[in-house]
Every structure is written in C-alpha cells, then in structure tokens.
Wavefront OBJ file of the C-alpha trace (Angstrom):
o trace
v 281.689 221.888 72.507
v 281.651 221.590 75.764
v 278.184 222.430 77.679
v 277.439 223.370 80.890
v 274.933 222.202 82.707
v 273.394 223.082 86.318
v 274.922 220.030 87.295
v 278.397 221.121 86.585
v 278.922 224.499 86.671
v 282.000 225.947 85.547
v 284.490 226.838 88.599
v 285.825 230.276 87.924
v 289.405 229.328 86.886
v 288.081 227.349 84.221
v 285.388 230.107 82.842
v 288.462 232.832 82.922
v 290.596 230.444 81.036
v 288.376 229.381 78.545
v 288.183 233.509 78.410
v 291.331 233.827 77.690
v 291.041 231.820 75.075
v 288.193 233.164 73.179
v 290.153 236.327 73.284
v 292.833 234.617 71.631
v 291.307 232.829 69.322
v 289.244 235.740 68.081
v 292.273 237.360 67.686
v 294.071 235.160 65.812
v 291.256 233.687 63.926
v 290.948 237.592 62.387
v 294.259 237.866 61.718
v 295.323 234.465 59.921
v 291.763 233.130 59.177
v 290.406 230.003 59.813
v 292.659 228.220 57.714
v 295.730 229.609 58.927
v 295.318 230.615 62.423
v 295.953 226.665 64.799
v 294.633 225.242 68.291
v 298.738 224.767 68.692
v 298.957 229.211 67.887
v 296.038 229.748 70.288
v 297.282 227.717 72.766
v 300.724 229.104 72.822
v 299.100 232.647 72.894
v 297.247 231.632 76.407
v 300.083 229.341 77.683
v 298.651 225.785 77.355
v 299.646 223.086 75.601
v 297.354 221.715 72.863
v 295.776 219.104 74.078
v 294.480 221.339 77.071
v 292.665 223.404 74.771
v 291.001 220.761 73.602
v 289.713 220.376 76.836
v 287.645 223.162 76.200
v 287.207 223.024 72.772
v 288.250 219.524 71.064
v 287.744 220.893 67.338
v 288.922 224.688 65.892
v 286.008 224.585 64.486
v 283.492 224.741 68.024
v 286.154 227.179 68.870
v 285.395 229.104 66.178
v 281.865 228.966 67.023
v 282.243 230.079 70.153
v 283.942 232.914 69.455
v 280.980 233.794 66.434
v 278.675 233.294 69.021
v 279.699 235.382 71.748
v 280.504 238.297 68.699
v 277.385 237.574 67.521
v 275.218 238.049 71.572
v 276.756 241.368 71.529
v 275.562 242.539 68.663
v 272.240 241.124 69.677
v 272.505 242.890 73.034
v 273.509 246.308 71.288
v 270.619 246.055 69.364
v 268.315 245.299 72.122
v 270.024 248.035 73.578
v 268.982 250.545 71.613
v 265.150 249.297 71.456
v 263.748 251.719 73.226
v 264.935 254.652 71.246
v 261.820 257.165 70.032
v 261.928 255.836 65.762
v 263.853 254.368 63.543
v 266.322 256.893 63.050
v 267.617 257.231 66.471
v 267.514 253.781 66.976
v 270.238 253.455 64.258
v 272.193 256.527 65.842
v 272.601 254.790 68.655
v 272.964 250.847 67.655
v 276.198 252.736 65.253
v 277.221 255.056 68.635
v 277.483 251.748 70.480
v 279.463 249.456 68.288
v 282.103 252.260 67.457
v 281.724 252.713 71.334
v 282.297 248.649 71.373
v 285.098 249.259 69.087
v 286.646 251.788 70.819
v 287.189 249.477 74.107
v 288.820 247.133 72.358
v 291.237 249.625 70.484
v 291.983 250.694 74.555
v 292.217 247.643 75.408
v 289.283 247.329 77.445
v 287.309 244.569 75.921
v 288.777 241.736 73.045
v 288.515 241.974 69.995
v 284.696 240.882 68.233
v 284.879 237.595 65.703
v 284.852 238.338 62.044
v 281.619 237.579 61.004
v 283.896 235.741 57.508
v 284.213 233.235 59.345
v 280.860 231.402 59.171
v 281.068 229.963 55.505
v 284.381 228.157 56.030
v 282.713 226.007 58.899
v 281.278 222.472 58.217
v 277.445 222.383 58.124
v 276.916 220.920 61.416
v 278.910 224.217 62.469
v 278.010 226.834 60.009
v 274.284 225.781 60.974
v 274.504 226.511 64.414
v 275.971 230.115 63.687
v 273.870 230.882 61.216
v 270.533 230.417 63.488
v 272.626 233.087 66.014
v 273.357 234.633 62.835
v 269.734 235.037 61.759
v 268.100 235.917 64.324
v 270.489 238.563 65.623
v 269.312 240.062 61.789
v 265.814 240.312 62.572
v 266.591 241.832 65.391
v 268.098 244.672 64.196
v 266.363 245.012 61.521
v 263.386 245.583 63.706
v 264.735 248.734 64.151
v 263.873 249.905 61.455
v 260.298 249.330 61.556
v 258.723 252.923 61.958
v 255.364 250.929 61.598
v 255.067 246.467 60.549
v 255.104 246.558 56.525
v 251.874 246.088 55.195
v 253.371 244.849 51.586
v 256.058 242.086 50.042
v 257.639 245.293 48.389
v 257.868 246.997 52.017
v 259.454 243.847 53.710
v 261.647 243.530 51.150
v 263.056 246.756 51.457
v 263.351 246.595 55.085
v 265.190 244.004 55.391
v 267.389 245.055 52.152
v 268.413 247.544 54.866
v 268.918 246.027 57.255
v 271.586 243.893 55.619
v 272.954 247.452 54.748
v 273.036 248.339 58.363
v 274.464 245.166 59.391
v 276.625 245.263 56.593
v 278.833 248.046 56.456
v 279.162 248.889 60.885
v 279.976 245.502 60.957
v 282.986 246.363 57.739
v 284.024 249.115 60.607
v 286.196 246.239 62.014
v 288.203 246.017 58.915
v 288.923 249.765 58.810
v 288.599 251.284 61.580
v 292.305 250.812 63.452
v 293.094 254.070 61.151
v 292.188 256.253 63.574
v 292.568 256.951 66.819
v 290.584 255.752 69.247
v 289.238 258.620 70.669
v 288.240 260.241 67.337
v 285.719 256.713 67.371
v 282.927 258.749 68.755
v 283.623 261.232 65.496
v 284.062 257.638 63.052
v 280.643 256.639 64.166
v 278.773 260.374 63.750
v 279.956 260.118 60.066
v 279.061 256.810 59.396
v 275.282 257.999 60.679
v 275.847 260.330 58.899
v 276.414 259.412 55.669
v 273.789 256.504 56.404
v 271.047 259.074 57.690
v 271.141 261.876 54.913
v 272.770 259.678 51.889
v 275.195 261.642 49.607
v 273.117 263.701 47.289
v 273.174 266.987 47.101
v 270.028 268.955 47.039
v 270.083 269.033 43.200
v 270.601 265.518 42.777
v 268.032 262.836 42.364
v 268.201 259.238 42.146
v 267.146 257.762 39.072
v 267.179 253.798 38.657
v 265.431 254.099 35.224
v 268.998 254.442 32.901
v 270.318 250.836 32.606
v 273.863 249.851 34.240
v 276.134 251.319 32.332
v 278.763 251.533 31.143
v 277.810 248.006 30.224
v 281.215 245.809 31.846
v 283.439 243.846 28.884
v 283.566 240.782 30.319
v 279.404 240.287 30.285
v 280.010 240.642 26.331
v 282.428 238.275 25.613
v 282.410 234.631 24.947
v 283.225 232.122 27.925
v 286.366 230.376 28.015
v 286.570 227.036 29.720
v 289.156 228.602 32.077
v 287.089 231.753 32.609
v 283.840 229.425 33.661
v 286.137 227.937 36.006
v 286.598 231.251 37.352
v 282.950 232.251 37.929
v 281.959 228.677 39.392
v 284.704 228.761 41.475
v 283.543 232.546 43.116
v 279.869 231.076 43.845
v 280.923 228.180 45.598
v 283.176 230.284 47.554
v 280.476 232.516 47.797
v 278.201 230.561 48.864
v 280.718 227.508 51.080
v 283.258 229.266 52.035
v 287.025 227.976 51.584
v 286.303 224.358 52.568
v 283.445 223.920 50.504
v 284.746 224.716 47.033
v 286.843 221.148 46.593
v 287.995 220.941 43.056
v 284.896 217.578 42.796
v 282.448 220.648 43.816
v 283.918 223.293 41.090
v 283.786 220.319 38.301
v 280.961 218.904 39.417
v 279.167 222.393 38.472
v 280.535 222.552 35.011
v 279.457 218.811 34.428
v 283.177 218.481 33.724
v 285.623 215.733 34.977
v 288.109 216.207 38.750
v 290.939 215.925 36.025
v 289.721 218.676 33.832
v 290.107 221.163 36.797
v 293.343 220.412 37.177
v 294.292 220.172 33.500
v 293.384 223.829 33.423
v 294.267 224.728 36.846
v 297.297 224.045 39.215
v 295.301 223.799 42.725
v 293.318 225.513 44.292
v 294.755 228.141 45.700
v 295.941 229.295 42.590
v 292.276 229.013 41.127
v 290.892 231.810 43.825
v 293.919 233.750 43.288
v 292.851 234.002 39.444
v 289.562 234.694 41.289
v 290.341 237.819 42.973
v 291.795 238.913 39.539
v 289.314 238.505 37.524
v 287.575 240.802 40.493
v 289.743 243.485 40.236
v 289.594 243.458 36.475
v 285.786 244.135 36.646
v 286.077 247.029 38.653
v 288.835 248.596 38.012
v 287.707 248.303 33.740
v 284.132 249.627 35.063
v 285.630 252.157 36.938
v 288.040 253.499 34.567
v 285.265 254.104 31.308
v 282.916 255.711 33.993
v 285.552 257.978 34.936
v 286.692 258.828 31.007
v 283.236 259.539 30.561
v 280.641 262.687 30.681
v 278.461 263.723 33.717
v 278.937 265.098 37.397
v 280.928 263.073 39.999
v 276.906 261.837 41.442
v 276.167 260.546 37.682
v 279.185 258.685 38.082
v 279.047 257.728 41.834
v 275.649 256.177 40.079
v 276.441 254.152 37.265
v 279.941 252.947 39.190
v 277.315 251.527 42.166
v 275.041 250.157 39.656
v 277.338 248.480 36.895
v 279.299 246.610 39.302
v 275.671 245.781 41.611
v 274.294 244.399 38.808
v 277.204 242.180 37.785
v 276.443 240.249 40.773
v 272.950 239.558 39.713
v 274.493 238.865 35.881
v 275.331 235.553 33.851
v 279.153 235.997 34.241
v 278.522 237.618 38.246
v 279.177 237.903 40.904
v 281.680 239.289 42.360
v 284.235 237.057 44.874
v 283.005 238.152 48.777
v 285.518 240.118 50.481
v 284.952 237.644 53.870
v 287.471 234.876 51.424
v 290.386 236.418 52.434
v 290.644 234.947 55.867
v 290.922 231.588 53.593
v 294.005 232.861 51.842
v 297.878 232.068 52.416
v 299.012 234.859 54.774
v 301.592 236.494 51.587
v 298.969 236.513 49.191
v 296.416 237.613 51.209
v 298.501 240.955 51.998
v 298.599 241.662 48.027
v 295.098 240.800 47.297
v 293.724 243.152 50.427
v 296.301 245.555 49.242
v 294.363 245.650 45.778
v 291.683 245.960 46.651
v 292.294 248.628 48.933
v 293.683 250.606 46.235
v 290.704 249.999 43.795
v 287.928 251.063 47.094
v 290.006 254.642 46.987
v 289.792 255.063 43.500
v 285.704 255.232 44.703
v 286.962 259.128 46.303
v 287.478 259.866 42.618
v 284.391 259.985 41.840
v 283.515 261.849 45.058
v 285.796 264.110 44.991
v 283.970 265.397 41.770
v 280.660 265.347 42.755
v 282.061 267.921 45.745
v 283.450 270.165 43.186
v 280.703 269.876 41.329
v 278.324 270.574 43.492
v 276.600 267.336 42.722
v 277.628 265.798 45.869
v 277.255 267.411 49.113
v 280.497 267.376 51.652
v 281.265 264.660 53.681
v 283.818 262.842 54.400
v 284.809 261.464 51.429
v 287.327 258.472 52.840
v 284.265 257.024 55.047
v 282.076 257.773 52.781
v 284.623 255.552 49.633
v 284.466 252.454 52.058
v 280.839 252.695 52.748
v 280.572 252.286 48.810
v 282.742 249.396 48.555
v 280.997 248.078 51.470
v 277.714 248.162 49.889
v 278.496 246.909 46.332
v 280.410 243.480 48.103
v 277.693 242.877 50.256
v 275.131 243.003 47.058
v 276.501 239.238 46.778
v 274.548 237.959 49.931
v 272.033 240.261 49.506
v 268.981 237.273 47.774
v 269.718 235.454 51.266
v 267.605 238.200 52.560
v 265.134 239.437 49.897
v 264.732 236.683 47.754
v 263.172 238.395 45.311
v 266.483 241.107 44.542
v 267.971 241.009 41.241
v 269.049 242.535 38.592
v 266.927 245.114 38.013
v 265.630 246.182 41.555
v 268.567 245.513 43.682
v 269.855 249.603 42.914
v 266.116 250.664 44.336
v 266.820 248.378 47.372
v 270.506 248.529 47.634
v 272.109 251.614 46.653
v 269.033 253.968 46.872
v 269.087 254.072 50.829
v 273.241 254.523 51.065
v 272.929 257.531 48.559
v 269.560 258.792 49.259
v 269.464 257.984 52.576
v 268.590 255.102 54.726
v 265.313 256.305 54.621
v 264.433 257.591 51.875
v 261.794 255.207 49.949
v 259.559 255.966 52.881
l 1 2 3 4 5 6 7 8 9 10 11 12 13 14 15 16 17 18 19 20 21 22 23 24 25 26 27 28 29 30 31 32 33 34 35 36 37 38 39 40 41 42 43 44 45 46 47 48 49 50 51 52 53 54 55 56 57 58 59 60 61 62 63 64 65 66 67 68 69 70 71 72 73 74 75 76 77 78 79 80 81 82 83 84 85 86 87 88 89 90 91 92 93 94 95 96 97 98 99 100 101 102 103 104 105 106 107 108 109 110 111 112 113 114 115 116 117 118 119 120 121 122 123 124 125 126 127 128 129 130 131 132 133 134 135 136 137 138 139 140 141 142 143 144 145 146 147 148 149 150 151 152 153 154 155 156 157 158 159 160 161 162 163 164 165 166 167 168 169 170 171 172 173 174 175 176 177 178 179 180 181 182 183 184 185 186 187 188 189 190 191 192 193 194 195 196 197 198 199 200 201 202 203 204 205 206 207 208 209 210 211 212 213 214 215 216 217 218 219 220 221 222 223 224 225 226 227 228 229 230 231 232 233 234 235 236 237 238 239 240 241 242 243 244 245 246 247 248 249 250 251 252 253 254 255 256 257 258 259 260 261 262 263 264 265 266 267 268 269 270 271 272 273 274 275 276 277 278 279 280 281 282 283 284 285 286 287 288 289 290 291 292 293 294 295 296 297 298 299 300 301 302 303 304 305 306 307 308 309 310 311 312 313 314 315 316 317 318 319 320 321 322 323 324 325 326 327 328 329 330 331 332 333 334 335 336 337 338 339 340 341 342 343 344 345 346 347 348 349 350 351 352 353 354 355 356 357 358 359 360 361 362 363 364 365 366 367 368 369 370 371 372 373 374 375 376 377 378 379 380 381 382 383 384 385 386 387 388 389 390 391 392 393 394 395 396 397 398 399 400 401 402 403 404 405 406 407 408 409 410 411 412
C-alpha cells in the first residue's frame, strides 16, 4: 500500500482518483466479495487500466484493507462524536442515529458505500493483522460509550464487552438490510433500532429466566458424528476463524487428523463443502424453529427457547453455526441462493414475535426489524469469545441474549 509522506504529498488529482477507486472498490467488494471482485473490475468502474490501479494499490488485498480502514475510521469517528452525550443511553441513541444518517447519505448518493467488515477474515495474515488492529481500537471506543463508570469486576467487564459486541454487530449489520426502506425513512428505522436495544422485547409481565436448559435439544447434537459431518464441522470452524482463503483442504483435513486425500474422497471441492456447511446450518436452524413452534408456551417463551438453543449450539461440540459474513466468498449464484434461504429462516422468528404480541408476553414493536436483530444476535454470538474470553454455552444467554431481549442496560 502506498504511504503518503511529508516529502511527497499527493496532488489533488491523485487524491480524487484514489478516492474514486476506494468508492468503486467498496461497492464491488460488498456486492461480489473479495473473491468475486477483481482489480480489473475496479479499473473498469473508474475508467482506468488495471496497471493504473496498481499504481495506487499494488495488490487487491491492499485495496481491501484501504477500504476497510476508511470504514473503520468513519465508525470510530461516529463513536467519538457521541462521547460527550450525558450518559450511556444517550450515547447509544446518538451513535445509532448518526450511523443511520450516514447510511442515508449513501442511499441518496451523497456519500460512498461503507465497506462491510465481512472481508477481514478473508485477508492474508499480514493484511488481516492491520485491519484487526484498527477494528479492535474502534471496538474499544464504542465499548467506552456504554460505560456509566469503570467496571469494578471481571463479570462487569465481560458484560460490558458483550454489550459492545452486540451494539456494534447489530448496528453495522444494518448495512445488509436497510436498503429495503426509503432513505427518508432511515431516521425512523434508527429510532426503532434504538427502542429495541434500549427497551428490549419483553412486556411488563415477562421475565428473563436463564436457569432453564437450552431447549429444545437439537437432534444434531445427540446423534453420532459421521466422517462427512466431521468435515462440515471442521470446515465451518475454519471458515469462521480464517475466512475462505484460510479454510484450505489441507487445514480442514489436518484439524481432523486426516489426509488431504481423505478430503477429496468425501468432497468434490471446497465450494461444494462450503455449500454443504450452509445447508447444515440451515437444517439446524429450521429444525430448532419447528420444534419450538410446535411446543407449548407463550411467544416470549418460544423466542427465548429458540435463541438459547441456537446460541448454546454455537458453543457446543457440534457447533458453531457458519458466520453469515462468509457470503462474500461464495460464487454469485450460490450466494444469492444461500442468502435467500437465510432470509426466509430469519423471517420465521417473526412468528414468535407476533404470537408474543398477541398473547401479551412481548410488547408491541416493529416485528420485521426485531426479527432481524434476533438473527443478527444469534449470528454474532459465534464471535463472542473474541471479546469475552470466558463466554460459554452456560453464560452466553445472560451475556448476549438478555441485553437484546430485556434492554442493553437491563443488567445494571
């Protein structure tokens, strides 16, 4: 990546062309992923040759990092702009409002797209380290917004980090779904997200109970693991940890103490295995949703049960679920198919919310946006241990589900 020095300050023309490259690249990486978008695609977007692009960014990975760093800087700037608000709730409200204001400016063409964070794990180690260092600094600045006072115990620090991960995940996750709304409605959407995060889902008659087991039990946990299921589990773990590039046939096989030949005996190629990882995740979610829906209880009971079951699964011996950010690594047609299936499964959470509003166990709310937050929370739980090392299936419900369902500051 080119470094700007005091001795060689870039000209205005250079800066304008560089910014145009970043604008086009962020848009293409969001649409096609790191694997699908090429430097040639970016060059075509801005009317340059591929060789001209390499004058600004030598490798595609350099360009990805530059796009990520620009988004991270903007997010950190939004966090800093809210720091003087009087109290954590006011800071959360302002942070979300400013973020959706920024998204609205993208939707109206005033500002370029922000880069999705999903590509960080797809980068080679040297590039990923740079991006993760900046992301971690941004995370800490956002976490600081939630502090009323310095945490006095390890448990309080864990709860604070979990709440910050939830806030950042659900706020940045809006980039994937906010386009379904008119730009002039983004402030109202932001108000809805604020209401959900600050006030939770429960009606006054419903209480949080994390003493019950994560039920219903998921059948996949109780069945013996076949070799193919072991490959799916290992591939899912490595995709979540290292992204598409890092989850090689060699690494997947090594995790299972098997040979590369064994990999190709059970799998045609890596893309087919990734597709099967998605299908496995869909089956787990679909089966759990169906069993909860057929069982007894209020809408609140069912929403808590399905969330506990799936979050607990993330930490189980058969977990985790596949991180949805891996979409960007898929071939375009496969990506569309998998995203459509996930969208349909996410919509099933709406039925629990509607039932709860009908029976009085869940307060009146925008159930379409609420269901997106439930799905986002379950997906984000897979990364909870990165920010809360002592997170487990036993405490994740209280750390991560409760703040969404009862309100971000309900545990204070």
